[in-house]
C-alpha positions as CSV (number, residue, x, y, z in Angstrom):
1,N,54.3,109.0,134.3
2,S,56.8,106.4,133.2
3,I,59.1,104.4,135.3
4,A,62.4,102.9,134.1
5,I,62.9,99.4,135.3
6,R,66.4,98.1,135.5
7,K,67.3,94.6,134.3
8,S,68.1,92.4,137.3
9,S,71.3,91.2,135.6
10,A,72.7,94.7,135.0
11,H,74.8,96.5,137.6
12,P,73.1,99.6,139.0
13,T,75.9,101.8,137.7
14,A,76.3,100.1,134.3
15,D,74.9,103.1,132.5
16,Y,77.6,105.3,134.0
17,A,80.3,102.8,133.2
18,Y,79.1,102.8,129.5
19,A,79.0,106.6,129.4
20,I,82.5,106.9,130.8
21,A,83.8,104.2,128.3
22,S,82.1,106.1,125.4
23,I,83.8,109.4,126.4
24,L,87.2,107.6,126.7
25,L,86.7,106.1,123.3
26,L,85.9,109.5,121.8
27,I,89.0,111.0,123.4
28,G,91.1,108.1,122.1
29,I,89.9,108.6,118.5
30,L,90.7,112.3,118.8
31,V,94.2,111.6,120.2
32,V,94.9,109.2,117.2
33,F,93.8,111.9,114.7
34,L,95.8,114.6,116.5
35,S,98.9,112.4,116.6
36,G,98.6,111.8,112.9
37,T,98.4,115.5,112.3
38,L,101.4,116.2,114.5
39,T,103.4,113.6,112.7
40,Y,102.4,115.1,109.3
41,N,103.4,118.6,110.3
42,T,106.6,117.6,112.0
43,L,107.8,115.5,109.1
44,A,106.9,118.2,106.6
45,A,109.0,120.7,108.6
46,I,111.9,118.3,108.8
47,L,111.8,117.6,105.1
48,S,111.5,121.3,104.2
49,S,114.6,122.0,106.2
50,Q,116.6,119.1,104.6
51,V,115.9,119.9,101.0
52,K,119.5,120.6,100.1
53,Q,120.7,117.5,101.9
54,I,118.2,115.4,99.9
55,A,119.5,117.1,96.7
56,A,123.0,116.2,97.7
57,L,122.0,112.6,98.2
58,K,120.4,112.6,94.7
59,T,123.5,114.2,93.2
60,I,125.7,111.3,94.4
61,G,123.2,108.7,93.1
62,A,120.5,108.2,95.6
63,T,117.1,107.4,94.1
64,N,113.7,108.6,95.4
65,K,112.9,105.1,96.6
66,Q,116.1,105.0,98.7
67,I,115.5,108.4,100.3
68,N,111.8,107.5,100.9
69,W,112.9,104.3,102.7
70,M,115.4,106.2,104.8
71,Y,112.5,108.4,106.2
72,I,110.1,105.5,106.5
73,R,112.7,103.7,108.7
74,L,113.2,106.9,110.7
75,I,109.5,107.0,111.4
76,F,109.5,103.3,112.3
77,L,112.3,103.8,114.8
78,Y,110.6,106.7,116.5
79,S,107.4,104.7,116.6
80,I,109.1,101.8,118.4
81,I,110.7,104.2,120.9
82,A,107.4,105.8,121.5
83,L,105.6,102.4,122.0
84,A,108.3,101.3,124.4
85,L,107.4,104.3,126.6
86,A,103.6,104.5,125.9
87,V,102.6,100.8,126.5
88,P,103.8,100.6,130.2
89,I,102.7,104.2,131.0
90,S,99.3,103.6,129.6
91,Y,98.9,100.3,131.5
92,F,99.7,101.9,134.8
93,S,97.6,105.0,134.0
94,A,94.6,102.8,133.1
95,E,95.0,100.8,136.4
96,I,94.9,104.1,138.4
97,C,92.0,105.4,136.4
98,R,90.1,102.1,136.7
99,D,90.5,101.9,140.4
100,Y,89.5,105.6,141.0
101,L,86.4,105.4,138.8
102,G,85.5,102.0,140.2
103,K,85.4,103.4,143.7
104,A,83.5,106.5,142.5
105,I,80.7,104.6,141.0
106,N,80.8,101.6,143.5
107,F,82.0,99.1,140.9
108,E,84.4,96.3,141.7
109,N,86.6,95.1,138.9
110,I,87.3,91.4,138.9
111,R,89.6,91.4,135.9
112,S,93.2,92.3,136.5
113,G,96.4,92.2,134.3
114,F,97.2,93.0,130.7
115,V,94.4,93.3,128.2
116,W,96.2,91.9,125.1
117,E,93.7,93.3,122.7
118,T,94.4,96.8,123.9
119,I,98.2,96.3,123.6
120,I,97.9,94.9,120.1
121,L,95.7,97.8,119.1
122,Q,98.3,100.2,120.6
123,V,101.1,98.6,118.7
124,V,99.2,98.5,115.4
125,L,98.1,102.1,115.7
126,G,101.5,103.2,117.0
127,I,103.2,101.9,113.9
128,L,100.6,102.5,111.2
129,V,99.3,106.0,112.0
130,P,102.8,107.6,111.8
131,Q,103.6,105.8,108.6
132,I,100.3,106.8,107.0
133,A,100.6,110.4,108.2
134,G,104.2,110.6,107.0
135,A,103.6,109.2,103.5
136,I,102.5,112.5,101.9
137,P,105.3,114.7,103.3
138,I,107.9,112.1,102.4
139,R,106.6,111.9,98.8
140,N,106.4,115.7,98.4
141,G,109.8,116.2,100.1
142,T,111.7,113.8,97.9
143,K,110.1,114.4,94.5
144,K,112.0,117.6,93.8
145,N,114.8,117.4,91.3
146,V,118.3,118.5,92.2
147,R,118.0,121.9,90.3
148,E,114.8,122.8,92.1
149,A,116.2,121.9,95.5
150,M,119.5,123.7,95.1
151,S,118.0,126.9,93.6
152,G,115.2,127.1,96.0
153,I,112.8,128.0,93.2
154,Q,109.7,125.8,92.7
155,G,109.5,124.7,89.1
156,A,113.1,125.7,88.3
157,E,113.5,123.2,85.5
158,N,110.9,125.1,83.5
159,I,112.4,128.6,83.8
160,S,114.0,128.6,80.4
161,K,111.2,126.8,78.6
162,P,107.7,128.3,78.5
163,S,104.7,126.0,79.0
164,A,102.8,124.8,76.0
165,F,99.8,126.9,77.0
166,M,102.0,130.1,77.1
167,S,103.5,129.2,73.7
168,W,100.1,128.8,72.2
169,M,98.8,132.1,73.8
170,T,101.9,133.9,72.5
171,R,101.3,132.7,68.9
172,L,97.6,133.5,69.1
173,F,98.0,137.0,70.4
174,S,101.3,138.0,69.0
175,R,101.8,141.6,67.9
176,P,101.7,142.3,64.2
177,T,105.0,143.1,62.7
């Protein structure tokens, strides 16, 4: 028989508040991971549909660096638009959730207003996660040369020239004449 004694300085429902905060933290981490995955897949689809346009840009003199920066700026612009919508909506949603949960566990919140640490975290994650998630599709989508992109065949520059390994195998196992 053991009896748990609560600290006199702790609120009676502090354990519930910590549990709810832990669950919300886990959900937040999952949302960040899923948003990165969604950004990756969306950008990969956009770039795969714009292969011929990228090849046309390279034909008229655009470099890989210029094309990469074009897509990086596109991601940044979408990130800013998303943040302009997400920050106020998340603030008002958090207020509603806080008031509801506070009443449910008999907890009175004495802090009101913006939590600047949260807003800074939202802005940093809202800009960095899409850029990091988009780096690989951008690099893969812009590294094809013009011949590969226009023909639609992967490795089109090597069609007429066999690889070194195949040349070596052909010499090693050539038919006697």
